[in-house]
DRENFINU-106888 format. One record per residue: residue in one letter; y, x, z of N, C-alpha, C, O in turn. Coordinates in steps of 0.1 Angstrom, whole numbers, plus 5000, padded with zeros to 4 digits. Example, Ala and Ser with C-alpha at 12.3 -4.5 7.8 and 13.67 -1.06 7.14 Angstrom:
a494351325078495551235078496751325078496751425085
s497851285071498951375071500051295079501151345080
! end
This chain:
m432410590336431510690333430410640323430010530324
i429910730315428710700307427610780312427610910313
y426510710317425310780322424210780312423810670307
i423610890310422510910300421210930308421211010317
g420110870304418810890310417710850300418010820289
l416510840306415310810298414510700305414810670316
t413610650297412710550303411510630310410710690303
g411410620323410410690330410710840331411610890324
w409810910339410011050340408711130339408711250339
g407611060337406311120336405911190324405111290324
d406411150312405911190299406811290292406611320280
h407911340298408811420291408611570293409311630301
d407511620287407011750290408011860288408011960294
s408911840278409911950275410911970287411512080287
l410911880296411811900308411211990319412012030327
y409912010319409312060331408612190328408212230317
p408612270339407812400338406312380337405912270340
p405612470331404212460329403412430343403812470353
k402412340341401512310352402212250364401712250376
i403312180362404012110373403211990377402611920369
g403211960390402511850395403311720392404511720392
s402611610391403311480388404311440399405311380397
a403911480412404811450423406111520423407111470429
q406211630415407511700414408311670402409511710401
k407811590393408511560381409811490382410811530376
l409911390391411211320393412311410398413411400393
f411911500407412911600412413511680400414711700399
h412611730392413011820381413811730370414811780365
y413311610368414011520359415411500363416411510355
s415711480376417011450381417911580382419011570386
s417411690377418311800375419011800362419911880359
t418511710353419111700339419811570337420811560331
f419211460342419711320340420111250353419411270363
p421211170353421611110365421010970367421310910378
i420310920357419710780358418310780352418010880344
v417510680355416210670349415910520349416310440358
e415110480338414610340338413210340344412410410340
l413010260354411810250361410910140354411210030355
d409810190348409010100340407810050348407209950345
a407410120359406210080367406409950373405409870375
s407609910376407909780382407609660372407509550377
f407509690359407209590350405709550351405309430350
y404809640354403409620355402909570369401909510370
a403709600379403309560393404609570402405409660400
v404709470410405809480420405509600429404409610436
q406409700430406209820436406309810452407209740456
p405409880459405509880473406809950477407210050470
e407409920488408609980493408410130495409410210493
r407210180499407010320501407210400488407610520489
n406910340477407210410464408610430462409110540459
h409410330464410910340463411410440473412310520470
e410910440485411310540495411110680490411910770492
k409910710484409610840479410610880468411110990468
w410810790459411710820447413110840452413810920446
i413510770462414810800468414910940473415911010471
k413910990480413911120486413911230475414311340477
d413311200464413111290453414311310444414411400435
t415411230447416611230438417811250446417911220458
p418911300439420211320446420811190451420411080446
d421811200460422411080465423010990455423010860456
t423511050444424210970434423310920423423710840414
f422010950423421110910413420910760413420910700424
q420710700401420510560401419310520392418910590382
f418710400396417510350389417910220382418510130387
v417510210369417510080362416010030363415110090357
v415809920371414509880374414109760365414809660365
k413009770358412609670349411909560357411109580365
a412309430354411809320360410309310358409809340347
y409609260368408109240367407809140356408509050353
q406709170349406309100337406108950339406408870330
g405708910351405608770353406908700354407008570352
m408008770356409308710357409908690343410808610342
t409408760333410008750320409008680310409308670298
g407808630315406908560306406008650298405308600289
h405908780302404908870295403508860301402608900294
q403508810313402208810320401208720313401408610310
r400008780311398908700305398108640316397708710325
g397808510314397108440325398008400336399208400335
e397408370348398108330359398808440366398308550367
i400008420371400708520379400008540393399508440398
p399908660398399208680411400108640423400108720433
f400708530422401608480433401308330434400908270424
a401608270445401408130447402408050439402207930435
s403608110436404608040429405608140423405608250426
k406408090414407508180408408508220419409008330419
e408808130428409708160439409108280447409908370451
e407808270451407208380458407308510450407508620456
m407008500437407108620429408408690429408608810431
f409508610427410808660428411208720441411808830442
d410808650452411108700466410408830468411008920474
a409208850464408408980466409109090458409309200463
f409509060446410209160438411509200444411809320445
i412309110448413609140454413409220467414109310470
l412409180475412109250488411809400485412209490492
s411009420474410609560470411809650467411709770468
l412909590463414109660460415009710472415909780470
t414609660484415409680496415809830498417009850500
p414909930496415310070499416310110488417310180492
l416210070476417110120465418510060468419510120466
i418509930472419809860475420509930487421709950487
r419709950497420210010509420910150507421910180513
e420310230498420810360495421810370484422210470480
g422110250478423010250467422510310454423310360446
k421210300452420610370441420110270430419410310420
l420310140432419910040422421110020413422109960417
a421010060400422010040390422009890386423009830385
m420809840383420609710379419109680377418309770377
v418809550376417409510372417509460357418409380354
l416609510349416509470335415509360332414309380335
f416009250328415209140323415009150308415909120301
q413909210303413609220289412609100285411509100290
f413109010277412308900274411508920261412009000252
p410308860259409508880247410008820235410908740235
p409408860223409908800210409808650209410508590202
w408908590217408708440216409708370224409808240224
f410608440232411608380240412808350232413708440231
d412908240225413908210215415008130222415008090233
c416108110214417308040219417107890219417207830208
k416707830230416607690232417007650246417007730255
k417207520248417707470261416807510272417307550283
e415507500271414507530281414707680286414607710298
h414907770276415007910280416407940286416508030294
v417407870281418807890287418707850302419307910311
l418007740305417907690319417107790327417507810339
y416107850321415307950329416208070332416108130343
l417008120322417908230325418808200336419108290345
r419308080336420308040347419508040361420108080371
w418307990361417507990373417208140378417308170390
c416808230368416608370372417808430378417708500389
k419008410372420208470378420508420391421008490400
e420308290393420508230407419608290417420008320428
k418308310413417308360423417708510426417408550438
m418208580417418508730419419808740428420108850433
g420608640430421708650438422808750433423208750422
d423208840442424208940439423709060433424409150429
i422409070431421809190425422209200410422009100403
p422809310405423209320391422009310382421009380384
c422109230372420909210363421409220348422409160344
a420609290341420809310326419909220319418809190323
l420309170307419509080299419309140285420309170278
e418109150281417709200268416809100261415809060266
f417209060248416408970240415609050230416009160226
r414508990226413709040215413508930204412708940195
n414408830204414308730194415708710188416708690196
r415808720175417108720168417908590169419108590167
t417208480173418008350173419108350183420108280180
w419108440193420208440203421408490196422508460201
f421308570186422508630179422608580165423208650156
s422008460162422208400149423608350148424308340158
d424108320136425508270135425708150143426808130148
e424708070145424907940152425107960167425907890173
f424408070173424508080187425208210192425308230204
y425608290183426108430186427208420197427108480208
e428308350195429408340204429008270217429408310228
q428108170216427708090228426808180237426908180249
t426008270231425108360238426008460246425708470258
l426908520240427808620247428608550258428808600268
s429108430255429908360264429108320276429508330288
f427808270274426908240285426608360294426708350306
m426308470287426008590295427208630304427108670315
e428408630298429608660306429808570317430108610329
k429708440315430008340325428908350336429308330348
e427708370333426608380343426508510350425808530359
g427308610345427308740352426208840347425908930354
w425608810335424608900330425209030324426209020317
i424609140327425009260320424309270306423109240305
h425009300296424409300282423609430280424109540282
s422309410277421509520272421609530257420909460250
v422409630253422609650238421509740233421209840239
c420909700222419809780217420009840203420609780194
d419409950202419210010188417710010186416910080193
e417309930176415909910173415709880159416609850152
p414409890154414209850140414609710136414409620144
q415309690125415709560121414609500112414609530100
v413809420118412609370111412509220112411409160112
g413609150112413609000112413708940126414309000135
e413008830128413208750140412808820153413308790163
g411908920151411408990163412209110167411709190175
s413409110163414309220167415709170167416009060161
i416609240175418009190175418909300170418509420171
p420009260165421009360160421709430171421809370182
p422309550169423109610180424509540181425309560173
v424609450191425809380193426709460202426409460214
i427809510197428609600205429709520212430809520208
q429209460223430109370230429609370245428509320248
a430509410254430109400268430309260273431209190268
t429509220283429609090289429909100304430009000311
h430009220309430209250323431309360324431109460318
r432309340332433409440332433009570339433709670337
d432009560347431609680355430509760348430509880349
k429509690342428309760337427909710324427909590321
t427409800315426709770303425509860301425609980305
l424509810296423209890294423009910279423209810271
v422710030274422310050260420910120260420710210267
r420010060252418710120251418310160237418510080228
f417910280235417510330222416010320221415210400227
h415510240212414110220210413610290197412410290194
g414410360190414010420177414110320166414510210168
r413710370154413910280142412610290133412710290121
n411510290140410210290133409810150129409110080137
k410110110117409909970113408409930113408009830118
q407610020108406109990107405509990121404709900123
g405810080129405310080143405709950151405009900159
w406909910148407509790155406809670151406509580158
l406509660138406009540132404509520134404009410136
h403709640134402309630135401709720146400809790143
p402209700158401609780169400109750171399409840176
a399709630168398309580171397309650162396109650165
d397809710151397009780142396509920148395609980142
h397109960159396710090165396110070178396609980186
e395110150182394410140194395410160206395410080216
n396310260205397310280215398610260208399210360203
w399210140209400410110202401610180207402610200200
r401510230220402710310225402910440218404010490218
e401810490211401910610204402610590191402910690184
v402810470187403410440174404710370174405710400167
r404810270183406010180183407310250185408310220178
y407310350194408610420197408610560192409210650197
l407910580180407810710174409010730165409110680154
y410110800170411310820162412110920169412310930181
l412711010160413711110164415011080158415111090146
y416011050166417311020160417911150155417911260162
n418611140143419211260138420711270143421211170149
e421311380141422711400146423711290141424511250148
a423611260128424511160122424311020129425310960132
e423110980132422910860139423410860153424010760158
l423310970160423810980174425310980174426010920182
k425911050164427411050163427910910160429010880166
e427210830152427710700150427610620163428510530165
w426610640171426510570183427510620194427910550203
k427910740192429010800201430210710200430810670210
k430610670188431710580186431510440193432410390199
k430310390191429910260197429910270213430410180219
l429510380218429510390233430910400238431210350248
d431810470230433210470234433810330234434610300243
i433410250225434010110224433510030236434209960243
l432210050239431609980251432210020264432409950273
h432510150264433110210277434610160279435010160290
q435210120268436510060269436409920275437409870281
q435309860273435109720277434509710291434609600297
s433809810295433009810307433209940315433210050309
k433409930328433710050336432610160334432910280332
d431310120335430210220334429310170323428910050322
v428810270316427810240305426510320308426610440310
y425410260309424110320312423310330299423110220293
v422910450295422210470283420910520285420710630292
v419810460280418510510282417810520268417810430260
f417110630267416310660254414910630257414310680266
n414410540248413010490250412110530238411010490237
n412610620229411910670217411010780221411210900216
n410010760229409210870234407810870230407010940236
s407410790219406010800214405710940210404510980211
g406711020205406411150200407111250209407211370205
g407611210221408211300230409611340227410111450230
d410311250219411611280214412811230223413911270221
a412511150233413611090241414411190248415611190248
a413711290254414511390262415411470254416611490258
a415011510242415811590233417011510228418211560228
n416811380225417911300221418911270232420111260230
g418311250244419211220256420111340258421311330261
q419511460258420311580260421411600249422511650252
q421011570237421911580226423111490227424211520224
m422811370232423911270234424811320245426111300244
i424311380255425211430266426111540260427311540263
d425611620252426411730245427411670236428611710236
l427111560228428011500219429211430227430311430222
l428811380238429911310246430611410255431611370261
d430211540255430811640263430911600278432011610284
i429811550283429711510297429111620306428111680302
t429711640317429011730327428811640340429811600346
y427611630344427311550356427311640368426711740368
s428011590379427911660391426811600400426411490397
s426411670410425511620420424111590415423411500419
l423711670404422311660400421411750409422011820417
s420111730408419211820416419411960411419711980399
p419112060420419112200415418012220405417012140405
k418212320396417212340385415812380391414812360384
q415812440402414512470408414512460423415612460429
l413412440429413312420443413612550450413212660446
d414312540462414712660470413512680479413212600488
l412812790477411612820485411912840499411012830508
f413112880503413412910517414312810524414812830535
s414412690518415212580524414412520535414912430542
! end
């Protein structure tokens, strides 16, 4: 199956009726999409009660792609708020307990920063991360092109496959070392992740020039020709991997929801077991 979704559920205004409360948004979101990428987990290890609420707000078959906490991927500025890396990983894994119990954890996404280049030290850290995560399915996304340079291309894919990493395939601006090409190759027979970041080269290169870089970096609306080209690539990945999870992250201008729905139509997919379109007042 190919599952289409978005990053987060709070900012996609086109999906929701007017004046809807934030507490109801996930329920309404899950009437359109069967998966979501959880971004809040990147900024803080979420308390189990949050996961319990999100479980109740979604259908039984709904799944979460949970982003790894920033301290786990080297994004954290300053000291991590844990006594050790081991304690940090243990706390993060514990927080996932409700999602694992209910079968709603699709995977954990480890997205590494642009300065995480291909060298022995970083390869060893990836191996340590995967060992710490145990049997939890984990996706790996790079932001440094050296991993897919001619020198390391085959070794990177072979390493990911051997270590059991799910490949996070990206569509993003091609702006040199701080971006990666879309490598259409699964590394896990059960799952592949695809993330659409848009193609705004200026926003990707110079986010620091803007007070709120989130309003610029992912500002992009995919046109029909671009999505049709990706339809072919998704079909290839689906031949290599049982399930393909696709998330649209191009939401600086509110375009992710429209592109996600458009891709569902292009793939002619009908999802069963979504939430009802509106709450039953008499249930």
